[in-house]
C-alpha positions in Angstrom: -23.3 -24.6 -27.5 -21.3 -22.1 -29.8 -23.0 -21.4 -33.0 -20.6 -18.6 -34.1 -17.0 -18.5 -33.9 -15.1 -15.1 -33.4 -12.9 -13.9 -35.9 -9.4 -12.5 -35.0 -10.6 -8.9 -35.1 -13.3 -9.7 -32.7 -11.1 -11.6 -30.3 -8.7 -8.4 -30.3 -11.4 -5.9 -29.8 -12.9 -8.0 -26.9 -9.4 -8.2 -25.3 -8.6 -4.5 -25.8 -11.9 -3.7 -23.9 -10.4 -5.2 -20.7 -9.2 -2.3 -18.3 -5.4 -2.0 -18.0 -5.6 -2.2 -14.3 -7.2 -5.7 -14.6 -4.7 -6.9 -17.0 -1.7 -5.8 -14.6 -3.5 -7.5 -11.9 -3.7 -10.6 -14.0 -0.1 -10.5 -14.8 1.0 -10.1 -11.3 -1.0 -12.9 -10.1 0.5 -15.2 -12.8 4.0 -14.0 -11.9 3.5 -14.8 -8.2 2.1 -18.2 -9.2 5.0 -19.0 -11.6 7.6 -17.9 -8.7 5.9 -19.9 -6.2 6.0 -23.1 -8.0 9.3 -22.7 -9.9 12.3 -24.9 -9.3 15.4 -23.4 -7.8 17.0 -23.9 -11.0 14.3 -22.0 -12.9 14.4 -19.1 -10.6 18.2 -19.0 -11.0 17.9 -18.7 -14.9 15.3 -16.1 -14.8 17.3 -13.9 -12.5 20.4 -14.3 -14.8 18.2 -13.4 -17.7 16.8 -10.3 -16.0 20.4 -9.0 -15.3 21.4 -9.4 -19.0 
């Protein structure tokens, strides 16, 4: 049971302590997941947005 709620500053400082490499790995995994389960239409839209 949580007895104390974190403030925004505490959350930010906790997130900032996560190493950059770990953050990039997480983003890479999320990107792979999204690409794997996206529809062809969504993939097409993403490619078009990337080119702009």
